[in-house]
C-alpha positions in Angstrom: -48.4 -166.3 55.8 -47.1 -162.9 54.7 -50.7 -161.7 54.1 -51.7 -162.8 57.6 -48.8 -160.9 59.2 -49.7 -157.8 57.2 -53.3 -158.0 58.4 -52.2 -158.4 62.0 -49.9 -155.4 61.7 -52.8 -153.3 60.2 -55.2 -154.4 62.9 -52.6 -153.7 65.7 -52.0 -150.2 64.2 -55.7 -149.4 64.0 -56.2 -150.6 67.5 -53.4 -148.5 68.8 -54.8 -145.4 67.0 -58.3 -146.2 68.4 -56.8 -146.4 72.0 -55.0 -143.1 71.5 -58.2 -141.4 70.4 -60.2 -143.0 73.2 -57.5 -141.8 75.7 -57.7 -138.3 74.3 -61.5 -138.3 74.5 -61.4 -139.6 78.0 -59.0 -136.8 79.0 -61.1 -134.2 77.3 -64.2 -135.5 79.2 -62.3 -135.3 82.5 -61.2 -131.8 81.7 -64.8 -130.8 80.8 -66.0 -132.3 84.0 -63.6 -130.0 85.9 -64.6 -126.9 84.0 -68.4 -127.7 83.8 -69.9 -128.0 87.3 -73.0 -129.9 86.2 -73.7 -132.9 88.4 -74.5 -136.1 86.6 -77.3 -136.8 89.1 -79.7 -134.0 90.1 -79.1 -132.8 93.7 -81.8 -133.0 96.3 -83.4 -130.0 97.9 -80.9 -130.1 100.8 -77.8 -130.3 98.6 -76.3 -128.2 95.9 -74.0 -129.0 93.0 -70.4 -127.8 93.6 -67.3 -128.2 91.5 -64.4 -129.9 93.2 -61.9 -128.6 90.5 -60.4 -132.1 90.4 -61.0 -135.2 88.2 -64.1 -135.9 90.4 -65.8 -133.1 88.6 -68.9 -131.8 90.4 -70.6 -133.4 93.3 -73.7 -132.8 95.5 -72.8 -131.0 98.7 -75.0 -130.4 101.7 -76.2 -126.7 101.8 -74.4 -125.1 104.7 -76.2 -123.3 107.5 -76.6 -119.5 107.0 -75.5 -117.2 109.8 -78.2 -115.4 111.9 -76.6 -112.0 111.1 -78.1 -109.8 108.4 -75.0 -108.2 106.9 -74.9 -104.8 105.4 -73.8 -104.1 101.8 -70.2 -103.0 102.2 -70.6 -99.8 100.2 -72.0 -96.4 101.1 -75.5 -95.2 100.3 -74.4 -92.9 97.5 -72.5 -95.4 95.4 -74.3 -97.6 92.9 -72.9 -101.1 92.8 -73.2 -103.6 90.0 -73.3 -107.4 90.5 -70.8 -108.9 88.0 -70.8 -112.5 89.2 -73.0 -114.5 91.5 -73.1 -117.9 93.0 -72.7 -121.3 91.4 -70.7 -120.6 88.2 -67.1 -120.3 87.1 -64.7 -119.5 90.0 -67.8 -119.3 92.3 -68.7 -122.9 91.8 -66.4 -124.4 94.5 -66.8 -124.9 98.2 -64.7 -121.8 99.1 -66.6 -119.3 97.0 -69.9 -120.8 96.0 -72.1 -118.1 97.6 -69.8 -115.2 96.9 -70.8 -112.0 95.0 -68.5 -109.9 92.8 -69.6 -106.2 93.1 -68.2 -103.4 91.0 -68.6 -99.7 90.8 -68.4 -97.4 87.7 -65.0 -97.9 86.1 -64.9 -94.2 85.1 -65.1 -93.0 88.7 -62.6 -93.3 91.5 -62.5 -96.6 93.4 -65.0 -96.9 96.2 -64.4 -97.2 99.9 -65.2 -100.6 101.2 -67.0 -100.8 104.6 -67.4 -103.5 107.3 -70.6 -105.5 106.8 -70.9 -106.2 110.5 -69.1 -105.9 113.8 -66.0 -108.0 114.4 -62.2 -108.2 114.4 -60.4 -107.4 111.1 -57.4 -109.5 110.0 -55.2 -108.1 107.2 -53.8 -110.3 104.4 -51.2 -109.0 101.9 -48.8 -110.6 99.4 -46.6 -113.6 100.3 -43.7 -111.3 101.0 -45.7 -109.3 103.6 -46.1 -106.3 101.4 -49.1 -104.9 99.5 -49.9 -106.7 96.3 -49.3 -104.2 93.5 -52.1 -103.0 91.2 -51.7 -105.0 88.0 -51.3 -103.5 84.5 -54.5 -102.7 82.6 -57.6 -100.6 83.3 -60.4 -100.9 85.8 -62.5 -102.5 83.1 -59.9 -105.1 82.2 -56.7 -105.9 84.1 -54.0 -108.6 84.3 -54.5 -111.3 86.9 -51.8 -112.4 89.3 -51.3 -115.0 92.0 -50.4 -112.5 94.6 -52.1 -113.1 98.0 -52.9 -116.7 96.9 -55.0 -115.2 94.1 -57.1 -113.2 96.6 -54.8 -110.1 96.4 -54.9 -107.7 99.3 -57.8 -108.7 101.4 -59.5 -108.5 104.8 -61.2 -111.1 106.8 -63.5 -109.9 109.6 -64.1 -112.5 112.3 -67.7 -112.4 113.6 -69.5 -114.6 116.1 -69.9 -118.4 115.8 -66.9 -118.7 113.5 -68.2 -116.8 110.5 -65.9 -114.5 108.7 -66.6 -111.9 106.0 -64.2 -111.8 103.1 -63.3 -108.5 101.3 -61.0 -109.4 98.4 -58.9 -107.8 95.6 -58.5 -104.5 97.6 -56.2 -101.8 96.3 -55.1 -100.8 99.8 -56.3 -101.2 103.3 -57.6 -98.7 105.9 -57.3 -100.8 109.0 -54.5 -102.5 110.9 -54.4 -106.2 111.6 -56.6 -107.3 114.5 -58.5 -104.0 114.6 -61.9 -104.0 116.2 -64.4 -102.7 113.6 -68.0 -101.9 113.6 -70.6 -102.1 110.8 -70.1 -99.3 108.3 -66.5 -98.5 109.3 -64.2 -97.9 106.3 -61.7 -100.8 106.0 -60.3 -100.6 102.5 -60.5 -99.4 98.9 -61.9 -101.4 96.0 -59.2 -102.7 93.7 -58.1 -105.4 91.2 -55.2 -107.2 93.0 -54.8 -110.9 92.7 -56.8 -112.9 90.2 -59.4 -110.1 89.8 -59.5 -109.4 86.0 -61.3 -106.1 86.6 -61.8 -103.7 89.4 -64.4 -105.1 91.9 -64.9 -106.5 95.4 -65.2 -110.2 95.8 -67.4 -110.5 98.9 -68.5 -113.6 100.8 -69.2 -115.1 104.2 -67.2 -118.1 105.2 -67.6 -120.6 108.0 -64.4 -121.7 109.8 -64.2 -125.1 111.5 -63.9 -125.2 115.3 -65.9 -124.7 118.4 -64.4 -121.8 120.2 -63.0 -118.3 119.6 -59.5 -119.6 119.9 -60.2 -122.3 117.3 -61.4 -119.6 114.8 -58.6 -117.2 115.6 -56.0 -120.0 115.0 -57.6 -120.8 111.7 -58.2 -117.3 110.4 -55.9 -117.9 107.5 -58.1 -120.9 106.4 -60.6 -120.1 103.6 -63.3 -122.1 105.3 -66.6 -122.9 103.6 -68.6 -120.4 101.6 -72.1 -120.1 103.1 -75.4 -118.5 102.0 -76.2 -115.3 103.8 -78.6 -112.4 104.0 -77.7 -108.8 103.5 -79.4 -105.4 103.6 -79.2 -103.0 100.7 -81.1 -100.3 98.8 -82.5 -101.2 95.4 -84.8 -98.8 93.4 -85.0 -96.5 96.4 -86.2 -99.2 98.8 -84.3 -101.0 101.6 -84.6 -104.7 101.2 -83.1 -107.9 102.6 -81.5 -110.1 100.0 -80.5 -113.8 100.0 -77.2 -114.4 98.1 -78.3 -117.7 96.6 -81.4 -115.9 95.1 -79.3 -113.3 93.2 -78.5 -114.1 89.6 -75.8 -112.0 87.9 -74.4 -112.3 84.4 -70.7 -113.2 84.8 -69.2 -110.2 82.9 -67.7 -106.8 83.5 -69.9 -103.7 83.6 -71.2 -102.8 80.1 -70.6 -106.2 78.6 -73.7 -108.0 79.6 -77.3 -106.8 79.3 -77.9 -104.3 82.2 -81.1 -106.2 83.1 -78.9 -109.3 83.9 -76.8 -107.5 86.4 -78.7 -106.2 89.5 -77.7 -102.9 91.0 -77.6 -101.9 94.7 -76.6 -99.2 97.0 -75.7 -99.3 100.7 -78.0 -98.3 103.5 -77.5 -95.1 105.5 
């Protein structure tokens, strides 16, 4: 009888350990599914795999409609800009940043002026206390991240037609006042590394706000909306071209870390 009890105790102990290991492995798989935006089932041509950043992992989402506007690269024609992060990976794998581009200029030169990519009304967003988010400690090549400005840091949202807004994120400081009317090419801010930037760059995207009227979109200007694919005009290798954001592939790394061939370079258009 004693032997049977001992056997039962051993079996129970082994079962408990097995359950603990299984539970740990299950949690690790869930965590991996959050960090790795690979969909279990291949998405169709009309959908794209996006990370939900929840236990759901990644899901197939309908590709949103692109705006009719061809935007302008928000830098001047003399400044070379390096793409350090493109769509579909890391922080750019979710619905609110999927088609965003991170664009950086030479860390050894002064920060660049950021310009409006199209006509619209500029809305200014600062830190939660209403003041400018301070520049974090570090260098342009590598800086501390902060949650200031809900991770966006100092940023500007320009409301365009049909509920589309252009995002200009991680700015050092701003050159326009809230609700200013701006035109394509107008200076609106200075490149920075505020919020969760990690290095000096501009996080640039086009978002679609829900609603059916100008009032709807103005009331929801603080919403992040949905990141959408868009076309922009820029100079590359001395030629002016139209680029589709979803067709641009950039190594996710600061300037000088990745192979230069994996980080496309652009300049603005005069």
